MARKOLNU-168266 format. One line per 4 residues: number of its first residue (from 1); their letters; for each residue x, y, z of N, C-alpha, C, CB. Coordinates in steps of 0.001 Angstrom, whole numbers, plus 500000, padded with zeros to 6 digits. Glycine has a CB too. Layout:
N
NUM) a) X:Y:Z:X:Y:Z:X:Y:Z:X:Y:Z  ...
***
This chain:
340
1) xxxx) 500622:483097:497862:499232:482781:498210:498886:483458:499521:499008:481243:498310  497836:484268:499594:497515:485009:500799:497072:484132:501968:496452:485997:500496  496561:482915:501693:496092:482071:502777:497260:481462:503533:495181:480975:502244  497046:481236:504853:498049:480542:505639:498145:479107:505145:497709:480591:507152
5) xxxx) 499357:478553:504962:499509:477198:504416:498705:476155:505191:500974:476805:504414  498704:476250:506534:497993:475260:507334:496507:475278:507040:498233:475503:508813  495918:476465:507022:494484:476575:506750:494161:476151:505321:494003:478010:506992  495055:476458:504406:494834:476075:503016:494830:474552:502881:495914:476694:502105
9) xxxx) 495731:473885:503595:495761:472414:503534:494481:471811:504119:496993:471869:504291  493983:472434:505195:492730:471940:505768:491568:472087:504787:492413:472685:507066  491539:473221:504075:490490:473424:503076:490550:472366:501986:490606:474812:502457  491755:472091:501517:491907:471083:500471:491557:469690:500994:493337:471098:499924
13) xxxx) 491987:469385:502234:491792:468045:502786:490322:467736:503034:492570:467895:504079  489573:468723:503519:488171:468507:503845:487215:469039:502783:487859:469145:505160  487580:470120:502139:486666:470746:501196:486406:469914:499953:487198:472072:500795  487454:469324:499390:487284:468564:498144:486415:467319:498354:488654:468155:497583
17) xxxx) 486689:466471:499361:485805:465302:499546:484360:465670:499852:486331:464436:500659  484166:466662:500724:482800:467068:501058:482098:467656:499841:482806:468087:502209  482821:468502:499096:482231:469087:497892:481862:468034:496863:483184:470085:497277  482692:467020:496715:482393:465964:495733:481157:465164:496136:483598:465020:495577
21) xxxx) 480923:465004:497445:479711:464323:497901:478474:465175:497680:479830:463961:499371  478618:466482:497916:477471:467379:497762:476974:467403:496318:477842:468795:498212  477898:467429:495358:477459:467490:493959:476909:466154:493482:478613:467921:493060  477110:465069:494257:476514:463773:493902:475051:463674:494308:477295:462646:494551
25) xxxx) 474635:464466:495286:473257:464383:495784:472231:464616:494684:473043:465391:496898  472316:465699:493925:471311:465884:492866:471492:464918:491693:471365:467310:492352  472580:464170:491686:472797:463201:490611:472324:461797:490993:474272:463162:490238  471607:461692:492112:471028:460397:492482:471855:459598:493456:470815:459587:491273
29) xxxx) 472613:460270:494332:473442:459540:495284:472611:458655:496203:474262:460509:496108  471436:459148:496592:470604:458388:497527:470005:457134:496893:469491:459269:498058  469991:457049:495558:469447:455873:494877:470510:454822:494560:468763:456296:493601  471755:455058:494973:472823:454079:494739:472556:452830:495568:474217:454679:495088
33) xxxx) 472628:451653:494935:472201:450420:495591:473350:449586:496142:471416:449595:494632  474585:449892:495770:475698:449074:496244:476898:449953:496562:476076:448010:495200  477763:449456:497438:478959:450195:497809:479909:450369:496618:479674:449486:498951  480147:449333:495807:481026:449547:494635:480499:450636:493707:481182:448245:493848
37) xxxx) 479184:450654:493499:478618:451684:492641:478827:453070:493246:477126:451424:492410  478671:453156:494585:478892:454439:495267:480349:454873:495149:478490:454339:496750  481274:453929:495335:482695:454276:495288:483110:454737:493897:483546:453084:495715  482555:454085:492865:482878:454501:491497:482344:455908:491233:482293:453502:490468
41) xxxx) 481100:456158:491643:480509:457484:491430:481269:458553:492210:479027:457485:491844  481645:458204:493447:482375:459181:494262:483765:459455:493693:482491:458687:495708  484415:458401:493179:485743:458575:492599:485696:459521:491400:486325:457219:492180  484656:459320:490557:484520:460201:489385:484248:461629:489832:483385:459709:488452
45) xxxx) 483311:461783:490791:482983:463118:491289:484184:463749:491982:481792:463054:492251  484946:462943:492730:486133:463445:493421:487176:463946:492434:486734:462358:494307  487325:463242:491339:488308:463654:490322:487939:465003:489716:488412:462592:489211  486662:465115:489317:486249:466376:488701:486247:467523:489718:484856:466227:488077
49) xxxx) 485821:467241:490943:485821:468293:491967:487245:468766:492241:485166:467785:493274  488184:467826:492283:489590:468189:492516:490106:469095:491413:490466:466930:492611  489775:468747:490172:490232:469556:489039:489635:470959:489107:489855:468881:487703  488310:471025:489327:487651:472336:489391:488169:473153:490582:486118:472163:489491
53) xxxx) 488365:472484:491720:488818:473188:492928:490223:473761:492734:488798:472239:494144  491149:472906:492294:492539:473354:492149:492693:474393:491043:493445:472163:491862  491952:474212:489941:492046:475204:488869:491445:476538:489310:491335:474695:487602  490302:476485:490031:489711:477723:490548:490610:478398:491565:488359:477441:491171
57) xxxx) 491246:477609:492406:492178:478136:493406:493366:478806:492726:492665:477011:494343  493917:478150:491703:495066:478728:490988:494681:480015:490263:495635:477714:489983  493471:480028:489664:493006:481232:488973:492830:482377:489968:491679:480957:488228  492232:482081:491121:492045:483134:492124:493383:483688:492597:491248:482601:493319
61) xxxx) 494351:482818:492848:495674:483263:493291:496340:484131:492234:496564:482060:493619  496184:483746:490962:496783:484524:489874:496168:485911:489800:496611:483800:488533  494834:485983:489848:494168:487277:489770:494405:488113:491029:492675:487081:489547  494574:487448:492174:494848:488206:493398:496217:488874:493319:494776:487287:494634
65) xxxx) 497191:488181:492757:498509:488804:492594:498442:489966:491623:499535:487778:492111  497561:489870:490633:497449:490939:489636:496608:492094:490158:496844:490399:488338  495551:491803:490943:494665:492836:491488:494522:492623:493001:493261:492804:490782  495529:492979:493789:495521:492646:495214:494707:493589:496094:496912:492620:495710
69) xxxx) 494490:494827:495660:493876:495828:496523:492395:495600:496743:494084:497186:495949  491897:496091:497896:490463:495979:498173:489654:496803:497178:490153:496431:499611  490224:497906:496683:489526:498720:495698:489460:498023:494345:490209:500072:495555  490217:496929:494174:490202:496161:492931:489356:494900:493046:491616:495793:492529
73) xxxx) 488619:494754:494141:487829:493540:494368:486786:493339:493280:487148:493598:495731  486082:494413:492915:485041:494277:491882:485630:493801:490564:484313:495612:491673  486761:494381:490161:487402:493965:488921:487840:492505:488996:488603:494863:488614  488391:492112:490152:488840:490727:490314:487663:489761:490258:489595:490560:491638
77) xxxx) 486549:490108:490910:485399:489218:490929:484767:489072:489554:484373:489718:491913  484697:490171:488788:484150:490085:487438:484992:489162:486564:484067:491476:486806  486294:489283:486666:487178:488406:485889:487029:486954:486328:488643:488851:486035  486956:486736:487639:486761:485372:488144:485464:484769:487615:486754:485365:489679
81) xxxx) 484383:485533:487697:483083:485028:487243:483099:484723:485747:481978:486043:487559  483681:485638:484976:483695:485450:483517:484527:484239:483120:484239:486702:482823  485742:484157:483666:486637:483054:483282:486098:481717:483775:488054:483288:483840  485604:481671:485036:485099:480414:485582:483858:479929:484841:484785:480576:487059
85) xxxx) 482953:480849:484529:481747:480454:483800:482090:479906:482422:480792:481641:483666  482981:480603:481736:483394:480142:480399:484081:478788:480462:484329:481164:479747  485008:478643:481411:485754:477389:481525:484832:476230:481876:486857:477517:482577  483932:476459:482842:483016:475396:483251:482082:475001:482109:482199:475837:484469
89) xxxx) 481619:475983:481345:480741:475680:480210:481471:474841:479161:480217:476982:479574  482705:475215:478860:483474:474468:477853:483734:473043:478325:484813:475178:477551  484157:472883:479603:484433:471545:480133:483162:470703:480155:485034:471638:481547  482033:471283:480535:480763:470548:480571:480372:470058:479185:479649:471431:481145
93) xxxx) 480490:470919:478201:480152:470525:476823:481049:469390:476357:480279:471727:475862  482345:469485:476656:483273:468444:476233:482944:467104:476888:484705:468851:476561  482697:467119:478193:482431:465865:478909:481125:465222:478459:482390:466116:480413  480084:466032:478340:478795:465476:477918:478832:464994:476475:477694:466515:478084
97) xxxx) 479574:465676:475638:479692:465233:474241:480390:463887:474165:480457:466271:473401  481448:463733:474950:482161:462447:474964:481262:461345:475511:483454:462547:475809  480537:461667:476623:479646:460666:477228:478523:460267:476266:479046:461208:478538  477930:461245:475592:476844:460939:474655:477336:460094:473490:476216:462229:474130
101) xxxx) 478537:460379:473018:479080:459617:471890:479392:458184:472309:480348:460296:471338  479933:458003:473521:480267:456657:473983:479025:455794:474175:481046:456730:475283  477933:456425:474650:476709:455669:474903:475756:455678:473711:476005:456225:476117  476087:456408:472663:475262:456443:471465:473896:457048:471689:475105:455074:470927
105) xxxx) 473823:458098:472518:472541:458725:472811:472632:460220:472530:472122:458467:474280  471465:460840:472475:471387:462284:472314:470736:462886:473556:470594:462661:471030  471496:463725:474241:471040:464289:475507:470136:465489:475271:472232:464691:476377  469055:465602:476068:468182:466778:475941:468884:468036:476471:466850:466547:476704
109) xxxx) 468353:469179:476052:468976:470454:476443:468958:470632:477957:468254:471637:475768  467904:470148:478619:467803:470314:480070:468964:469639:480801:466478:469749:480572  469426:468512:480269:470550:467807:480894:471819:468651:480816:470778:466436:480216  472006:469309:479682:473205:470148:479522:473221:471277:480568:473260:470746:478084
113) xxxx) 472074:471930:480727:472022:473030:481696:472152:472514:483128:470714:473816:481540  471554:471355:483416:471655:470787:484761:473099:470450:485107:470783:469536:484879  473785:469775:484179:475182:469422:484423:476068:470661:484548:475699:468528:483303  475777:471663:483736:476553:472914:483837:476381:473546:485215:476119:473917:482739
117) xxxx) 475137:473581:485714:474880:474147:487026:475558:473364:488128:473405:474208:487282  475527:472019:488027:476175:471191:489040:477694:471365:489016:475813:469721:488829  478265:471518:487839:479713:471710:487745:480145:473079:488266:480170:471542:486304  479209:474029:488261:479539:475350:488778:479608:475373:490304:478521:476360:488295
121) xxxx) 478979:474374:490946:478923:474367:492415:480307:474382:493050:478158:473149:492902  481207:473416:492722:482528:473461:493368:483314:474722:493029:483337:472248:492969  483121:475217:491802:483829:476447:491417:483381:477633:492244:483616:476745:489940  482056:477774:492416:481529:478885:493215:481952:478752:494674:479994:478943:493113
125) xxxx) 481923:477520:495197:482329:477303:496588:483771:477732:496798:482154:475829:496982  484633:477344:495876:486062:477690:495997:486241:479195:496011:486880:477071:494841  485601:479886:495059:485779:481332:494970:485229:482034:496208:485098:481873:493715  484073:481573:496713:483504:482181:497915:484412:481983:499126:482122:481595:498200
129) xxxx) 484973:480791:499265:485840:480505:500415:487081:481380:500386:486243:479024:500435  487778:481376:499251:489048:482109:499184:488832:483625:499191:489824:481702:497929  487802:484083:498510:487560:485525:498480:487093:486029:499843:486521:485871:497405  486261:485247:500529:485806:485644:501867:486969:485671:502849:484713:484688:502373
133) xxxx) 487802:484650:502773:488968:484623:503665:489873:485828:503404:489762:483309:503480  490096:486123:502152:490953:487261:501818:490335:488573:502283:491210:487311:500313  489018:488690:502129:488351:489930:502549:488535:490156:504041:486850:489888:502200  488294:489128:504856:488430:489291:506303:489887:489465:506711:487827:488092:507029
137) xxxx) 490812:488859:505977:492238:489044:506269:492634:490497:506025:493109:488092:505402  492199:491070:504890:492522:492456:504603:491812:493402:505566:492154:492795:503167  490589:493059:505945:489870:493894:506912:490625:493928:508239:488428:493368:507125  491075:492759:508712:491823:492714:509965:493132:493481:509854:492099:491270:510367
141) xxxx) 493785:493378:508693:495038:494108:508489:494803:495612:508495:495697:493685:507173  493727:496066:507881:493408:497499:507875:493086:498004:509278:492226:497779:506937  492380:497191:510059:492091:497581:511439:493379:497708:512233:491152:496563:512108  494280:496742:512057:495562:496790:512764:496367:498012:512353:496369:495518:512498
145) xxxx) 496378:498302:511044:497149:499445:510545:496555:500762:511059:497183:499439:508995  495221:500841:511098:494582:502049:511615:494915:502260:513080:493071:501976:511429  494920:501175:513847:495279:501285:515257:496719:501746:515420:495072:499949:515967  497620:501265:514566:499021:501684:514648:499165:503159:514297:499895:500831:513717
149) xxxx) 498423:503601:513264:498481:505016:512902:497949:505890:514041:497678:505273:511612  496851:505455:514671:496303:506213:515790:497282:506230:516956:494959:505624:516233  497946:505087:517176:498926:505022:518254:500104:505936:517983:499409:503596:518447  500574:505932:516711:501693:506808:516355:501301:508275:516501:502161:506526:514917
153) xxxx) 500058:508600:516102:499591:509978:516238:499486:510372:517710:498231:510156:515543  499018:509435:518544:498908:509724:519977:500277:509954:520598:498194:508582:520700  501249:509118:520212:502607:509299:520740:503166:510646:520327:503534:508173:520256  502905:511035:519071:503401:512326:518598:502788:513472:519382:503108:512497:517113
157) xxxx) 501482:513378:519662:500819:514439:520414:501312:514483:521856:499303:514244:520383  501573:513300:522438:502102:513275:523797:503489:513904:523863:502152:511843:524320  504310:513625:522845:505636:514235:522809:505532:515756:522709:506450:513679:521631  504536:516217:521927:504360:517669:521805:503903:518274:523136:503339:517997:520693
161) xxxx) 503039:517528:523849:502577:518030:525143:503700:518063:526176:501429:517174:525657  504638:517119:526034:505752:517059:526959:506806:518123:526669:506379:515694:526915  506726:518734:525515:507697:519760:525167:507545:520956:526102:507527:520195:523696  508669:521550:526444:508631:522678:527366:508072:523937:526716:510015:522952:527901
165) xxxx) 508056:523966:525400:507604:525170:524699:506372:524840:523873:508728:525747:523796  505255:525427:524197:504008:525188:523490:504090:525788:522092:502813:525778:524268  503880:524987:521023:503943:525538:519661:502975:526693:519443:503656:524451:518653  501782:526635:520039:500828:527733:519884:501371:529016:520518:499471:527360:520514
169) xxxx) 501989:528858:521683:502566:530027:522341:503664:530630:521478:503120:529653:523727  504529:529773:520913:505620:530288:520079:505070:530959:518823:506588:529153:519693  504044:530361:518216:503451:530926:517010:502862:532311:517294:502366:529987:516457  502125:532421:518371:501540:533716:518730:502622:534741:519088:500567:533548:519906
173) xxxx) 503680:534281:519737:504771:535180:520096:505479:535708:518855:505767:534470:521006  505618:534874:517839:506250:535323:516595:505409:536406:515932:506453:534140:515629  504096:536232:515951:503231:537267:515381:503377:538583:516150:501761:536804:515394  503491:538482:517459:503692:539690:518273:505034:540336:517959:503608:539352:519774
177) xxxx) 506069:539501:517819:507397:540018:517490:507392:540727:516144:508424:538885:517482  506653:540175:515178:506582:540800:513858:505992:542197:513949:505753:539943:512904  505019:542393:514838:504395:543711:514990:505341:544701:515670:503096:543593:515796  506309:544189:516453:507221:545067:517171:508430:545499:516343:507690:544385:518416
181) xxxx) 508715:544761:515275:509877:545078:514446:509612:546355:513651:510211:543900:513491  510625:547157:513510:510495:548405:512756:510046:548111:511329:511831:549184:512751  509117:548893:510796:508597:548649:509438:509663:548675:508363:507552:549665:509105  510719:549471:508566:511728:549572:507516:512727:548416:507553:512466:550886:507637
185) xxxx) 512613:547522:508518:513515:546364:508587:512830:545199:507875:513871:545989:510086  512863:545273:506542:512134:544278:505733:512691:542869:505908:512185:544664:504257  513997:542744:506032:514616:541427:506158:514141:540724:507424:516143:541550:506164  514098:541472:508530:513642:540879:509789:512160:540518:509718:513895:541844:510959
189) xxxx) 511368:541399:509088:509945:541113:508928:509737:539822:508142:509240:542280:508227  510462:539697:507036:510323:538497:506198:510729:537249:506970:511173:538626:504920  511808:537342:507718:512292:536172:508457:511252:535717:509481:513631:536489:509161  510702:536654:510241:509717:536297:511259:508454:535738:510611:509374:537518:512128
193) xxxx) 508022:536308:509499:506827:535807:508813:507050:534387:508292:506443:536742:507650  508252:534144:507754:508551:532797:507276:508591:531801:508432:509883:532782:506522  509157:532210:509561:509186:531340:510728:507764:531064:511230:510039:531971:511846  506907:532064:511173:505502:531873:511549:504818:530895:510605:504753:533216:511549
197) xxxx) 505122:531007:509303:504543:530083:508327:504963:528642:508617:504963:530479:506903  506224:528468:509033:506713:527129:509353:505911:526530:510499:508208:527170:509711  505730:527297:511565:504994:526776:512713:503514:526629:512412:505186:527679:513914  502970:527466:511538:501567:527317:511151:501374:525971:510452:501117:528489:510226
201) xxxx) 502279:525628:509538:502163:524359:508808:502315:523178:509764:503225:524276:507684  503274:523259:510693:503468:522177:511652:502203:521946:512462:504644:522486:512583  501573:523026:512900:500347:522910:513693:499201:522322:512881:499942:524271:514241  499113:522690:511603:498017:522210:510763:498234:520779:510295:497848:523117:509564
205) xxxx) 499499:520420:510037:499790:519133:509402:499952:517992:510387:501030:519246:508580  500195:518279:511651:500543:517203:512572:499375:516261:512845:501037:517784:513870  498131:516702:512611:496972:515832:512828:496484:515169:511543:495843:516626:513447  497188:515377:510422:496772:514798:509149:497617:513571:508823:496881:515838:508019
209) xxxx) 496974:512601:508169:497689:511387:507777:498568:511639:506568:496706:510259:507480  498036:512361:505572:498805:512728:504380:498468:514159:504003:498510:511761:503193  499348:514760:503220:499126:516123:502708:499499:516140:501233:499965:517191:503513  498931:517066:500446:499343:517174:499039:500819:517548:498938:498479:518218:498298
213) xxxx) 501464:517023:497914:502884:517328:497718:503098:518824:497539:503436:516570:496503  502150:519503:496896:502297:520947:496686:502390:521694:498014:501121:521489:495863  501602:521278:499012:501657:521930:500318:502976:521629:501025:500477:521482:501189  503418:520385:500949:504697:520033:501572:505848:520797:500926:504947:518522:501469
217) xxxx) 505770:520981:499595:506821:521708:498896:506844:523186:499289:506638:521573:497391  505663:523781:499413:505604:525180:499835:506200:525339:501231:504149:525695:499810  505917:524368:502093:506477:524411:503437:507994:524258:503416:505857:523323:504299  508493:523320:502610:509939:523091:502536:510644:524326:501958:510249:521837:501671
221) xxxx) 510013:524984:500993:510610:526215:500440:510754:527273:501526:509751:526766:499274  509731:527445:502339:509810:528410:503435:510860:527983:504457:508441:528565:504115  510900:526696:504734:511879:526162:505686:513302:526417:505190:511653:524649:505908  513540:526201:503899:514866:526433:503338:515202:527923:503292:514957:525833:501939
225) xxxx) 514196:528753:503082:514443:530198:503064:514984:530668:504411:513152:530964:502714  514495:530093:505510:515017:530432:506832:516484:530041:506962:514195:529745:507921  516833:528892:506422:518221:528425:506538:519157:529191:505604:518302:526926:506236  518625:529704:504506:519497:530483:503618:519995:531753:504303:518755:530846:502324
229) xxxx) 519217:532242:505268:519680:533418:506002:520957:533109:506771:518594:533913:506960  521161:531838:507099:522366:531445:507823:523431:530890:506892:522026:530418:508884  523026:530036:505940:523993:529392:505065:524382:530262:503859:523436:528075:504583  523487:531097:503415:523704:531941:502242:524114:531080:501049:524781:533015:502530
233) xxxx) 525229:531421:500386:525633:530680:499175:526199:529301:499486:526663:531476:498400  526346:528987:500758:526858:527659:501119:525795:526569:500949:527361:527667:502564  524566:526984:500706:523472:526049:500473:522914:526297:499074:522356:526200:501560  522931:525272:498259:522458:525378:496875:521386:524307:496639:523646:525218:495855
237) xxxx) 520200:524770:496294:519033:523888:496176:518548:523871:494733:517892:524343:497127  518236:522690:494261:517703:522524:492902:516389:521747:492981:518732:521784:491973  515354:522298:492334:514026:521674:492334:513698:521127:490948:512945:522689:492779  513093:519939:490910:512554:519368:489672:511241:518662:490022:513583:518368:488995
241) xxxx) 510203:519461:490172:508890:518934:490561:507878:519343:489497:508457:519457:491982  507551:518475:488545:506589:518833:487496:505194:519030:488057:506560:517762:486414  504379:519842:487404:503004:520090:487883:502177:518825:488042:502294:521019:486936  502474:517796:487236:501688:516562:487319:501832:515873:488668:502100:515610:486218
245) xxxx) 502887:516196:489416:503118:515540:490701:502517:516310:491872:504600:515359:490924  502028:517528:491637:501571:518368:492739:500386:517763:493492:501195:519733:492216  499532:517036:492806:498334:516486:493454:498622:515220:494251:497274:516194:492414  499792:514617:494030:500142:513419:494800:500283:513783:496274:501456:512779:494268
249) xxxx) 500218:512778:497132:500256:513033:498566:501470:512366:499209:498969:512539:499227  501921:512965:500302:503046:512431:501065:502698:512506:502547:504366:513213:500757  503467:511804:503346:503299:511922:504792:503760:513311:505221:504097:510807:505549  502982:514006:506043:503352:515377:506425:504700:515429:507136:502276:515980:507324
253) xxxx) 505500:516437:506761:506815:516705:507344:507866:515655:506997:506691:516801:508833  507531:514703:506119:508512:513679:505767:509620:514239:504882:507827:512514:505064  509258:515088:503905:510278:515702:503056:511115:516677:503884:509626:516430:501846  510449:517430:504748:511166:518388:505594:512181:517677:506482:510179:519188:506458
257) xxxx) 511832:516502:507003:512756:515785:507863:514017:515382:507109:512083:514558:508449  513867:514973:505855:515026:514590:505054:515907:515806:504761:514575:513928:503740  515263:516945:504478:516028:518173:504252:516736:518577:505537:515107:519319:503756  516040:518469:506658:516645:518823:507947:517858:517941:508244:515610:518696:509078
261) xxxx) 517743:516636:507972:518875:515734:508191:520080:516123:507342:518471:514297:507885  519805:516518:506079:520909:516926:505203:521623:518154:505750:520394:517211:503790  520848:519116:506240:521439:520337:506786:522155:520072:508109:520363:521401:506981  521624:519158:508884:522135:518939:510231:523448:518139:510230:521088:518216:511067
265) xxxx) 523578:517186:509325:524666:516219:509428:525759:516391:508363:524104:514836:509338  525659:517419:507512:526649:517579:506454:527287:518970:506501:526005:517338:505084  528520:519024:506006:529254:520282:505940:528627:521180:504882:530751:520035:505633  528492:522470:505201:528020:523474:504250:528911:524699:504403:526502:523833:504484
269) xxxx) 529933:524793:503567:530899:525882:503673:531166:526472:502300:532212:525391:504312  531941:527545:502279:532277:528164:500999:533084:527196:500143:533063:529472:501217  534004:526457:500765:534816:525496:500015:534005:524271:499597:536017:525061:500848  533099:523878:500458:532294:522677:500187:530811:523010:500397:532733:521482:501114
273) xxxx) 530202:523685:499435:528777:524014:499584:527919:522745:499602:528317:524948:498440  526838:522803:500361:525905:521686:500430:524921:521793:499276:525161:521660:501791  524910:520774:498451:523989:520737:497304:522814:519827:497651:524716:520236:496002  521647:520354:497385:520411:519652:497725:519519:519602:496498:519680:520340:498911
277) xxxx) 519099:518399:496123:518241:518215:494947:516936:517538:495385:518969:517363:493844  515814:518138:494997:514490:517590:495294:513780:517351:493970:513658:518552:496220  513454:516085:493715:512935:515680:492408:511707:514795:492563:514014:514947:491604  510679:515102:491791:509478:514253:491751:509374:513597:490388:508193:515078:492058
281) xxxx) 509016:512325:490381:508868:511580:489130:507498:510905:489124:510014:510523:488959  506490:511522:488478:505148:510910:488458:505128:509547:487787:504173:511824:487750  506040:509307:486841:506040:508031:486121:506338:506865:487065:507070:508061:484981  507293:507051:487969:507642:505995:488926:506928:506161:490256:509136:505974:489156
285) xxxx) 506207:507272:490419:505498:507516:491669:506415:507697:492855:504562:506398:491943  507456:508497:492682:508427:508664:493756:508888:510117:493852:509628:507740:493537  509337:510476:495043:509925:511791:495296:511293:511563:495936:508995:512679:496221  512316:512180:495365:513684:511918:495795:514305:513163:496410:514532:511430:494618
289) xxxx) 514913:512985:497572:515711:514028:498223:517162:513564:498177:515230:514299:499716  518010:514364:497542:519397:513955:497295:520328:515083:497713:519620:513584:495795  521367:514753:498470:522303:515780:498920:523733:515254:498890:521941:516256:500334  524673:516188:498729:526082:515805:498786:526400:515281:500172:527001:517000:498427
293) xxxx) 527185:514227:500208:527498:513557:501471:528893:513955:501934:527395:512019:501321  528932:514830:502920:530194:515227:503544:529917:515415:505041:530782:516552:502887  529906:514311:505803:529509:514369:507219:530375:515319:508029:529571:512988:507834  529726:515962:508974:530460:516843:509880:531350:516013:510795:529487:517714:510711
297) xxxx) 532557:516509:511051:533496:515799:511918:533480:516336:513337:534897:515891:511357  532799:517452:513554:532759:518040:514897:531407:518702:515097:533917:519070:515103  531131:518988:516354:529869:519677:516643:528791:518692:517042:529408:520489:515435  527792:518497:516168:526663:517639:516502:527076:516174:516567:525547:517822:515486
301) xxxx) 526383:515426:517405:526627:513989:517492:526168:513315:516204:525900:513376:518719  526789:512198:515834:526375:511507:514608:524925:511066:514672:527264:510301:514356  524283:511021:513512:522871:510650:513467:522641:509222:513907:522326:510843:512079  521473:508986:514508:521116:507647:514991:520236:506890:514001:520403:507748:516330
305) xxxx) 519728:507577:512980:518852:506925:512011:517413:506819:512455:519360:505572:511713  517090:507399:513619:515719:507307:514133:514726:507986:513199:515630:507932:515526  515096:509154:512666:514198:509871:511771:513849:509064:510536:514812:511179:511364  514858:508446:509923:514602:507633:508735:513752:506413:509074:515921:507193:508096
309) xxxx) 514006:505814:510222:513187:504658:510620:511728:505064:510800:513726:504033:511925  511513:506226:511386:510144:506699:511576:509457:506966:510241:510137:507963:512429  510200:507565:509302:509635:507826:507970:509278:506512:507295:510630:508629:507092  510174:505536:507357:509894:504224:506762:508628:503619:507361:511087:503269:506971
313) xxxx) 508518:503683:508683:507378:503071:509364:506071:503774:508983:507581:503116:510889  506102:505083:508869:504897:505825:508505:504408:505427:507120:505161:507332:508556  505322:505273:506166:504905:504899:504809:504454:503445:504748:506049:505131:503815  504999:502589:505605:504504:501213:505675:503064:501193:506165:505395:500359:506599
317) xxxx) 502782:501998:507182:501412:502059:507701:500452:502652:506683:501369:502875:508985  500956:503526:505821:500110:504148:504802:499953:503273:503560:500685:505494:504406  500510:502055:503613:500399:501106:502497:500938:501694:501199:498945:500684:502304  502125:502254:501263:502763:502799:500062:503019:501689:499051:504085:503511:500420
321) xxxx) 502992:502050:497770:503172:501059:496708:504559:500450:496721:502909:501685:495362  505546:501186:497189:506898:500646:497337:507550:501290:498553:507752:500893:496051  508525:500618:499151:509101:501120:500406:510005:502324:500192:509882:500023:501094  510291:503014:501289:511255:504113:501271:512640:503521:500999:511235:504921:502628
325) xxxx) 513329:504073:499998:514632:503538:499595:515730:504535:499943:514652:503217:498078  516772:504051:500598:517916:504875:500993:519164:504312:500332:518079:504918:502550  519971:505195:499730:521185:504733:499059:522267:505799:499143:520896:504375:497587  523505:505367:499014:524673:506246:498995:525529:505857:497796:525493:506149:500335
329) xxxx) 525833:506851:496946:526583:506544:495734:527327:507779:495241:525646:506013:494640  528619:507592:494978:529459:508642:494386:529384:509967:495153:529051:508872:492940  529430:509879:496470:529441:511094:497270:528094:511753:497447:530357:512057:496670  527008:511044:497118:525657:511575:497282:524865:510637:498189:524947:511746:495901
333) xxxx) 524043:511243:499045:523107:510502:499880:521697:510746:499341:523224:510929:501390  520946:509667:499157:519650:509779:498488:518585:508985:499227:519751:509299:497039  517417:509604:499364:516250:508932:499936:515093:509115:498962:515893:509499:501365  514455:507993:498613:513340:508034:497668:512056:507673:498404:513582:507068:496469
337) xxxx) 511128:508629:498411:509826:508438:499053:508779:508056:498010:509393:509719:499809  507875:507133:498330:506779:506835:497392:505717:507926:497450:506144:505460:497710  505212:508308:496287:504094:509240:496227:502805:508460:496441:504066:510007:494868  501940:508973:497280:500715:508246:497656:499548:508701:496801:500387:508454:499149
***
């Protein structure tokens, strides 16, 4: 239930008695001549209000679990209105039919519509209260999440400003270096151009919340091409990204960070080549980066897990459908990112 338990109890404690009194007003509450008569009328109204309130509350909770997103509000409200109207109409007909039969009278059509309208009052009140509370709760959550994303972006930009090497300066210098390389040195030209492409993407993507998977993949391919110049056959990459997944979005540089971690922390040698698998599955809405797990025993310090924590936090802020999943099995290290 999205409501805080304390607030929900207050609504039930005060809302049901007050609502039961309100629906008695058009039924002649002010013309009641004795306290026993008032208590009997209130008890009956309290019983029906309790039933309508709790059933409406349970229906709203059920539909909220099924359609929780703000973009699903219209669908949820239409279902609530349809089901509540139908249920209230059926209950009203049943109650009035029983009452008419017990008293041996025939009720006019106006009475049926009046009672139906009065019975709809507690139902509408319940739906308005819970839906309004949920709307403002989600609005506050979105504001908080937006502030966190802005804060994370600001921290990232500050870290870039604190860097001793300006990315723009390096990017421009690479272009200058490319012009200075001899035209017949194709390998060097290609390497510098690929390095320029890497920094171009970093500069373009760092201010974006998400990027298309196709763009991230093109960047990762260029990034891996640079490393193949060093690893050669010691690095073996396999791609399985169907076209249907290209339009999905990911957090910028998130796939690259996972590839970088695999290259940084694992052995890649002729005897033990590093195998890297990148797979997208549109059916499950996930992108998986999988690599052979053979940690380096010397050289770089062991990983601290900061990169993975940052990736997890970014996808939480982006309201991913499922969390980032990390697993180790049969000599493979795997990270599964949700497609946005």
